[in-house]
N, C-alpha and C positions, 0 to 999 in steps of 0.2 A: 332332268328338270330344266323346264328354259323360263327365259324372264324378256320381258318386254321391256324397251327403254325410250322412250322421246323427250323430246326438248322443246321447250316454247319459250318464248318471249313475250312481250307488249304487242297486241295485233298476230300473235301466233297461237293458234293450239296443238294440243298434243294427244292424240288418242289414248295412248299411256301414262304420262304424266304433265305437268305444269311444274315451269321455274320461271320466275319473273326474272328475265335475262340469264336465262341458263344456270341456275341454281342447283336447290333439292333436287333428288332423285328417286323416285318411288319406282321399283321395278315388280312386276307382277307376274306370278308364276301361272304355265298355262301347262300343257298335256306333256307327259314327259318325252314323247317322241318327236316333240318340237324343236327347234332351234331360237337363239335369240334373234328378235327382228328388231332393229333401231326405227321405229316408225314417227317423222314429226310431221304431221299433216298441217299446211300453213291457211288456218282462215283469212288473213292477211295474202295476198298475193306480192308483198313486200318483198324485199331484199332476204338472203338466204341466211345472211348474219345482220345482228340489229346491233347498233351502238352501244359501248359497253355502258352497264347498268351501274345507279350509284346503289351504295347501301342504305336500306334504313338505317336512322340513327334512334337510341333512346330518347324519350320525351316524357315530363311533366304531364301531372293531370293538368293541372292548373295552366301550364303554356299551353296546354290543348285546346281548353276553353277558349285562351285569349285569340288563340291563332283563328280557332271557327269563327268569334266573333269578328276578325277585321276579314276574314275571309269571304261572309255572309255578304258585309260592305260592298267590299269588290265586286261580290259575284250580281249583287243588286245595279252597280254601276252597267256593270258587262252587260247585262241581261236589258237594261234601258237602252243602252248602245245599238245592242242586236237589234231589238224591235225597233229601232230608227233608221238603221243605217242598214240594215241585211236586206237581201234580195233586189238591188237596186238594179239590176241587169232585167228584172220584168216589170212590164209595165204596170199600171195602176191607173186604168182609163176608166169611164161610168159603166161601159159593157165588158170590161176585163181587170176589175180591180183584180188582179192576182197577187201582186203586191202586199195590199192590205192582208187578202187571205191567207199568206204564206207567214206573216205577222202573227195574224190570229192564232195560227197553228200552232207555233213556237211558243206564243203565250200560255194555250191551252197546256200544252204539253209542259212544260215548266211548273206550271201550278198541280199537274198531276190529273188531270184531266183529260186521258187518251181517247174517250169516244169522240169528245166534241173536237179534239185537237184531230182526229182522221179522217171524220168529216169535212173540216174545214181542206183539210191535205185532199179529200178527193175533188172539191168545188175545185180548188186550185189547181189541180191537175187534168181536169175537164175542160175549164176555160183555156189552157194553156194549149191543150190537144187541138181546141177550136183556133187559137190564134195560130196557132203554126199551122194548118192545113190553110189559110191564108197569106201565111207568108209574114203575118206581122213578128215572127221573134228570128227575125234574119234568115240567113242561109240553112241550108237541109241541115249541116253539122250543127249549126250554130242551135238549130231549134229542136235537136235532139237531147245536145247537151242539157238546154233546158228543159224539155219535159221531162226526162228521165233523171237529171238533177233532184226533182220532185218526190218523183216516186221513190226515190234512194232514200232522202231525207223521211220520205214515209214511213217507209220500212225498216231505220232507224231508230223513228221515233218505238215503234213496236218493241225492235228486239231489246231497246232499254228499258221498255217496261216490260220486261222477261214475255213475252209474248211470239214465239218464232215463226207460226202458223202464220199468224196475221203481218206478219214481218216478210214471209215469204210470199203473201199473196201480193205485198207491193212491189216488193222486187219483180216480181214477175210480170208485172205492168211494164218495169222499163226493160226487163228481159225482152219484151214480144217487139216491143219497139225497135229494138237495135238487130233483132232479129229478120224482121220485115226488112228493113234498111240494109242490112248484109246480101237477105236474098237476093233483092234487087240488083245488086252488082254495083260494085264503084263505090263502095262504102271507103271512108276517109281511115287514114291509121288511128286516128283521135275514136271514131266510131264503132272500129273494133275494138280496140283497147277498152271501153264502154261496157260493150256488150261481154268480152272475157271477165272484166271484172264483175259485174253482175251475176254473170253465170257461176263465177268460182265461188260465189257467195251463196246464192241459192244451194248450190251443192255441199255446201257445208253445213249449210242449216241442216239438209236431208240425212247427212252422213250423223249430225249429232241425233238423228232419230233412230240409230242404230239399224238394225237388218230390214226392219220395215221402210227405211228411206233409201236403201242399196241402188235400187233400180233407178229410181230419180236423180238420185247424186251422178251415178254413172252417166246418165244422159248427159247432164248440163257440164260435166266434166269432158265429156267426149268433144261437144260441142266448143267447148275452150280451146282444149289443145287440136282440133282441127283448123280452129281461126288463126292462132297463133304462128301454127306453121304454115299456113298463107302468106302471114306476113313475114315473118324472118327467117325463114331456112332455107337452105340449099336445096335442090332436088333430091341428091343422095341422103340428106338428112331426114326429107321427109319419106323415102323412103323405108329407112330403118322404122322411121316409129309408125309409118302405116300397117308394118307387120303385125303391128299388135292391136290393129283396128278393121283388119279386114273384114271382120264378121258382122263391121256396122255398115259395109257399103257406105263410107262417107268419100265422095269425090274432092278431091285435092285441085280445084280451080283457081291458078293463081290471078292475084289481083293484078290491078293496075298498077303501072310503075310507078306513078304519078300519087296513087295513094300511098303505096309505100315511103315514100319520100314528104310527104306532107308529116308534121309534127303536132302533137296533141295541144288543143289551143284551149285556154279556160275561159269560157265565153259567161261563165256569171260570176259573181263578187260574193257567192255563198259557200264557204269552206266546206269540201265535201269529205267524207269518210278517206284516210288514206289509203285503204284497200281497195278503192275505185279506180286511184290512180296508177300505184304502181304493182304493174302485172309484169312478171316474167314468164319466160316459158318452161327454166326449170322446175318453178315451184307448182306449174300447173301440171305439167307430166307428171310429177313425182306424186301429187297428189292423185291422178288415176292409178298410176302403177301400184300406189299403196291400197288403194281400195280393190284392186284386182288381188294383189295379196294376198287381202283381209278375207278376201271370198272363195280363196282355194284354186284363183286362175292363173298360174304360173306363166303359163304359155301366152297370157297378154300382158303379164307384169314385165316381165324379162326384158323385153325387147324394149319396154319405156326405161325402167330403169337405167339399162346399159346407154341410152340415149342422154336422160339426165348426167349419167357420170360423164360421158364423153364433151358434154357440155362446160362440165363444171372445171373439166382436168381434161383439156384436149391433150390428142397423142402429139409427140414432137413430128414435126415436119421431118419429111425423108430427105429434104434438101436444102442448104443455108443455113444460118444460124440460128442457133435455138432461141425462142423467144423467152423472156422473163416469165417465171412460175407463175400461177394464179396466186392471191391471197390466201395466205394460211387458214381464214374461217372457209374458204370455196373447197379448199383440197377436203379439211378435216368433213365437210359436207359430202364430197365426192365418195371419202371413205365410209361415211355412216351410210349411204345408200349401197357400196361395194357388198356392207353386211349384209342390208335388205337382201340383196339379189343373192347372195350366196344363200340365205335362208331359203329363199324362193323354190332352192333345186332339188330340197330334201322336205318339202311337206307331206309327200306321202308318207302311211304308217311305215312301210320297210322301204325305203332308197335303196337303190343299186350301188355296183359299186362305181359305174361311169357317175352317176349322179353326185355320190358323197365326193369323189375327187373334185368334180367342177365347183360343189361348194365350198372345199377347202380350198380350190385354189383362189376364189375371189375374198373369201375370209383373211387368208394371207396376204394378199393384195390390199386389204384392209388394213390391216397391223402393220404392213411395211410405209403405206403412207403416214399413218397417225406417228408411227417413230420418228419418221423424217420431220416431219411437222413440228413435234414435241421438241425434237434436237434444234432445229431453225430457229423456236419459239425462245428455248433457253438462253440460245447466244445471244438474239436480240435483247434480251432483259438482262445481260450480265451481271448475272447473279441474284439480281434485287427480287425478294421476296413480292409476288403477286399474288392476290386472292384467286382461286380457281375462278371463282363467278368473275370476275372481271380480266380473265383470261382469254387473247384470241386464239387460243388450240384448248378449250374450255372440251370443246367436243370430241378433239381426238384423243384424251384424257380418260374419256368415258370411252370412245371406240375399243381403245386398248384392252381395257376389261371385257369389253363382250365379245370382240374377236377373239381373245383368248379362251374365254369360258367357250364359246360357239368352235374352235377347234380342239377342244378338248370333246365336246359333245360328237365331233365329226370321227375324232380319233377312237373315240368307244364304238360309235355305230360299226365303224372297220375292224374291231374286236382288238386294236393297238391298246390294251389298257397301261403300258408304261410311257406312252405320248400325252394319252387322255389325261394320267395324275401332273404331268410336268405342265400341260396346260392351264390346269385347273388350280395348281397352285399358283402359277402367274397369275392367272385372273384374280385369285383371293389377294395376291398383295398387291396389285395395281389399286381395285377395290379398297383397299385397305387404305391405302396411302392417299385416295380422292374423297376419301369419307363416303363409299359407295355400300353404304352396311347391307343392303339387301343382295348386292354382288357376292357381298365377303360368305354372306348365309347359303347362298346358292353353291358357291363354288365346295364350300364345307360338305353341304349334302351329298354334291357330286360324289369329291374323295369318297365319303364315310358308302356311298353306293360300290364303288371300285372295292372296299373292302370287305363288303359280303360275301 
């Protein structure tokens, strides 16, 4: 039996489990012929490791009401400030009262009138597009940032209201602008990053729809990966990732050097969601690779996962001094992707010996990286007892349990019951040590299966 494991923090989503800042783990049983697959899909395109979370404390009910009362006064003050100070980058003329409309939209959203808020956002967006076409919102980049900023906030309003369909429609307006700008040629770094951020958000929302949204999600993820490759990858890196995308016939036209050197600019005073500005190649490539893995397309998933691993954990140079190793969280996430890659080689009902060996090689590598990181983290802590949810090597602790289970399953598939037993026992022991109850249960079930 196999299980899936995922990790999520604030701003991140997992297809399998959720954990505020990497804590609680839920393991899901799947078909007997499958292996473990550590899938961490990011709804945010922020970094692959988050700041250490703080654990919630207990609180008395009486204190809770007092806090709510204080918070209500504070929220009112903050809300009034927002109404009168936000959107200062937008004009407020007689013909284009964009700022007033945006404040009205925010006010309606705060009071729960999403319909009125949406109508007002639509009016503001239409006026912004009209003014941008006349050069009234600044340069091309500034205009794009301002108009798409309205669409993004519009979509965010619907998303917060629990209406993903309407949210997608608003986000797609922003994406269409960015897509056109990139297609024209000469798009700046900031414009491409804005487009990629919106594309990932739309793709994530389609993934949330299940299999019905897979095709749409693939479209947006492919666009995001392609554009990021144009921006920040060498020719050799592009060739590796392009292997997984040949069937899309997406040409990689290099951007102008000046565009690559331009830094994103904040052109409005309106705070936008964190996911919009924190776009990284690894998270984007991983999204698409995980989608292909879920769709049973290992030939597309494997090159993407390999490139993500190489980005997180670059191979040492052939000559010269060895650089300092990447941070422990980055290496631990590389180990997670190694385990994912291992699973992708044995998706067939009856994998052959070569596939089993390839899968075993990657699973052993995942385990090796996780063990090294855990030892290093132990040395850094100097014996201080730190809760798992606050440790930078927490992902490695879970990789150790999952990769051991995978190696047991692979040994079982290869007919080596003695090795399978040893690996299942090791997985059970590690799962017990870190409090992974489902891991203990599945390892125990695997050991019972061997005794039958």
